[in-house]
N, C-alpha and C positions, 0 to 999 in steps of 0.2 A: 724326528718322532714325535707323535702326541698322542695323551693317554687326555681322555674325557668320563668325568664323573656329571650323567644329568641329574637335575634337581630331582626329577621321580626317586632314580636308585636312592639318593642321601635321604627321602623323606621315607620311603619304606623300612632302609636301615634305622632313622632316628626311631620311628612309629613303631617297631620290631621288633625285640630281643633278640640276636642271633645265636642260634644256638650250637654247641660244637661238641665234637665225643667229650671233650675231659675238660670241660667248665662256660657257664652262663658271660656271654659278654652284656655289660649294660650299652644299651643305644649309645651311650657319645663315645663308649670305647671303640664303636664296632664304627662312625664313623673316623674315628682315628684309625680304623683298621683298611678301610677303603683309602684312605689319601695314603697311607703306609703303604700301602700294599700297591701302589701307582709310584710311590717311590721307589720299590724295591724292586721294579718293573722297568725304570726309566735307565736309560743308557747314562755310562757313567761323564759322556760328553755333552748330554744333553743339561739344560738349566732346569729348576723347576721352575721356569717359566713356562713348558711346557705339560703343565699337568692347567685342568681347567675347568673350574665348577660352571656349567651354562656356558657361557661366558672364558676365552681364556683368559687367565689374572697374565696382567703384563707387570705387574708388582711383587716380584720375589719379596719384598715383607709383608703383604698379607697372606700370602700362604704361612708364612712362619710363624706373624700371630694366628693362625687359624691352630696350624699342629700345636705352639703351644699353647692355646687354649682349652684343649681337650685332654682328658686323661687317658696316655698311652697308655697301650697291654705292654706287661710286664711280666719276667718271667716269670713268678709267682702265679700267676693268671691263665696263661699258657705257656704249657712251657715251651722250648728248644726254640724259643723269638717267635714264633712260626703263625707271625700276623696275617698273612695272606691268606691263611684255613681259615679262619673264620670271616673272612670276607668273600671271600670267592669259592673255598670247598679245598682248594689246592695249593701246594707249596710253590716260591718263588725262591729258590735258596740263594740266589745269585745278588750282589753286596749292593744297593746304591752311592750315588757319588757323593749326596749330602751327608750320610751315613760315615760314610768312607772317611770324609774329611773332618769330620767330628771325633772321630776315635784318632784319625793321626793329628789332631792339632788338641787331645788330651793328651795324651802319648810325649809331644815333645814338649808340650806344657808342664811334665811332672820333671822333663830334666829344667828347663829355661827357668823354673820358679812359678810363673803362673800368680802371684799375689802381687803384693805391692812392697819393692824392693826402694831404699834410697842412694845413699852413692857411694856405697861401696865402690864402682867401679868409673866413676868422676863422670855420670852421665848424667847428675842430679836425683833422677826419680826413674825409675819405671815400674810399668806393669802392663796386667793382662798374658794371655796365653802366647804370645810372642815379646812379652818383658819391651813392648814400645816405650820408647824412655825420649826422656827434654836434651840432653845430651846431643843425641843425633839428629833429632828436631823428625823423629819419625810417630809421637806422642802426641803434638800437638795438632797435626790435623785431625785426628781423632776427638781431640777434645772440641776441635774448632766445628766438627759435622755436629756433636753433641748439641754443643749450645746453637748453633743457628740456625737446625735444622728444626722448621715447625711443630714436626713428629716425636721431637726427643725432646726441646724446647725447656716442656713443664718436668719433664723427670730432672733433668739438667738442676733445675731450679728447685726441684727437691732434696737432689741429692745433698747440693752444695746449699743449702740454706742458711747453714750455719753463719753464726760472725765472727770474724775476727777483727783483731786489733791492726792498724799497718803502721810503722814508724817512717816518717817521708821524709824526705831528703834534710829541711829543718831541723830533724827533730823532733816535730810533734809525729801526734799517734790520731791516726781516725779510725774510726768504726765502720764496715763495711761487709756484705756479706760474701762468702767465699765464690760464690758464682760470677761476682765484679769483678772480685780481686781477679781469677781465672782469666776472664774475657781482657782486662787491664794487663793482664800478663802475655798474655794471645798476641799483642798488638807492641811487642816490645823485639828487640832483635836477640839472633837467635844468642848471644853470648849475656845478654841481661835476662834473656828465661833461663837460660842455666843456670844465674846467680842466682836468680831466683827463686830456683826449684832446690839449690842447695841449702838457701835459708829454709829449707822445712823440715832441715836434719838435724837430728839431735848429735852431739859430738861422736855416738857411734854411729854413724850411719843410715841413722834409722828414722823413718818420716813420724814428725810428731803428732799428737792430737792438736785437732780434732780433723784434720786432713787427712790421718792415715786411715782413719773410719771411713770417711766420706770416700777414700779413691774406693775403698777396699767396695765398700755401696755401688760405686759406679763399675766397680766392674765382674759384679752378681747382676747388673741390669740386662733385660732381656736387649732393650735396643741398644745400648753398648754393645753386648754382644754381638750385636747383627753388622755394628757397623769395622768394631773387628773382624768380621768374617769379610767384609767389601774391601778393606785394606790389606788382605792378608792374600788375595785373587794371585798376587805375583809370584806367590808360595806355592799356589796350588797349582799354579797354571806350569810352572818347574818341573813340581810334581807328576803331573800329568804328562810332561816329557820323557821324562828319568821312564814310569812304566808302561809307557808304548813306543819306547826303543827297541826295535827288533831282534834286537841281541843282546843287552842285557836287561831289557825292563820285566817285570814281574808281576803278575795282573790281578795278584792278591790282594788282601789288606792289611798283610803285613809286608807285599812287596809298598805298597802304595805309603807306610807310616815310614818305611826307610827311606825313601824318595822326598819327601815331605820334610823328616826331620834334615838332609842335606840340602837342602832348599835352606834351612832357615838359616844352620850353621853352616854352611859351605856354601852356600848359593850355588853349585851346579858341580854338576861332575867335571873337573878340571879333564882334558883331552888326553894327557897324560896319565891319568886315571883309568879312562876311559878305555884306552892302551895298555895296558897291563891288564885289566878287563879280562878283553876278549882275549890275549894273547895267554891268559892262563885258563880260560873258557878253550881253548884249542888243544893246551898241553904245553905250551911252549914253555921253556926254562926261562923264567923272569923273576925278578925279587919278589913276587907275589908266593910265586911257588918253591924259593929256594930260599931257603933262610939263612945260607951261608952266602948270598950274593956281596961284595965286597964294596957294592954302594950303598948299601943298607946300615943307616945310623941306630945306635944303640936303642932309639926308643921306635923306631920301624923295626927293626929284628925283633923286637920283644909281640910287638902286632904278628910279624907275620909267622913267628913262635906258635901263637894262640892261635892261629890261622891255622896251620897247619895241625897243630893238636884238635881241635873241632870235626876238621873234616874228615878225620880217620872213620868215625864213625855215621857218617854223612851220603846217604844213597841218591838219593832226590835232588835231580837237578836243580831245581825253582832253588832250594835253597843252597847249594854248593854258587848259584849264582851271583846271591845274597851275601852269601858269608866273602865272596869276592869282590862283590861292589863296594863292602861295609871297609876290606880291608887297604881295598885300591885308596876311596877317599882318604882313610884315615894317615896314611903313609905318602899322600899327595896334599897335604894338609899342614902347614908351621908343623915342624921336628916336637918344638915345645907341646904341641896339641894334638901331638898323633894319640897316646894312648886316652887322651881325654875321648877324642872322637872313635875310637874304636868301640870304646866301654860304653858308650850311648849305641852306634851302632849293629853289633853284636849284641846286645840286652834286646833288639829287635828285633834281628835275626831268629834269636833261640829263647824269646819270651821271657830272658831270667837272666839277673844280673844286678851287678853294682855298680850306681853313675853315684858318681861326687859324695860318695861314701853313705850311700842308702839304696838297700838290697830292694828291687825290683821286680813283679812276677805281672808281667803285660796283659795277660791272658783276660785278666778281672779288669781292663781297659777297653776292651775287646778286639784286642789284637787276635787273628785268625789267620787260619790259609784258604779263608771262603772265598771264591774266585768273584771279581770284576766282573760286573756285566759286559 
């Protein structure tokens, strides 16, 4: 499926303010509306490469840059987020793949932390919405991309332009830029990289300055966000597989957000969990439907009891499916993590809950039951 915006349409919109029933949209915002409307109409399996201006845009980064360079319409300017009305005079209520991914990653970032964390877990340093880290070698590829890609090198140098003093093995000190220090680190072995990251920590396992501020600026940089999206693709692919499953998939923003969090925290839905979900949906007496099942551990039983309590007031089949999926993944995880997995997943299904001691209301993060295309 390909959508095309011809230059004549764009010029007309940019040269004339678009009047709507509720508001006047500026030319800059109108251009954003058109682009956003095409995104809204795009199929979830389509990439952003399917959108073109005169000629197909082959580089996804270009379109993202265009979208980032205009002032997108907000709910205060146009009620109900109905961007397509301004562009075409009609509503497209379905969610776009790009928008759904952003909502899902933001929700998971609430759980994962999303900021810059120190060596509290033995990984040296973690950052970003999936907490890429040095210890598991998931952060290094992103830093290499940022440092070496001609399109991002300038941003990398600016972010890490500060000078730091480095103590050499012979005891002498050297002053070099933070960017050069990172490049030297990236040439080390994984064990040496982990030792380097640990050296950036205080005794309380918090990243020292000026490194903390620099890495905080990094995760706010648009180019680095794109790099994160690139390396998060396997997780998005797993989420796509879950929501498209003909038996347990739920094609809504809520369903996709649950699927993405499963991909990030649990890797996938284990076959044992899948069988439990299918059995529960068909009315089978199993560990999901019977909290008195003798094979349940104490933690698992606590999950199933809470599940059954929540299901008493649920008549919607999709919501039941999501709750069964959340509980099955939880009780099939390592036993000591069952309650944590359940708190994360059930909060997505219900929209509210307490995770890691924090009370969350996820509607404000864009969570809804809006259908996917």
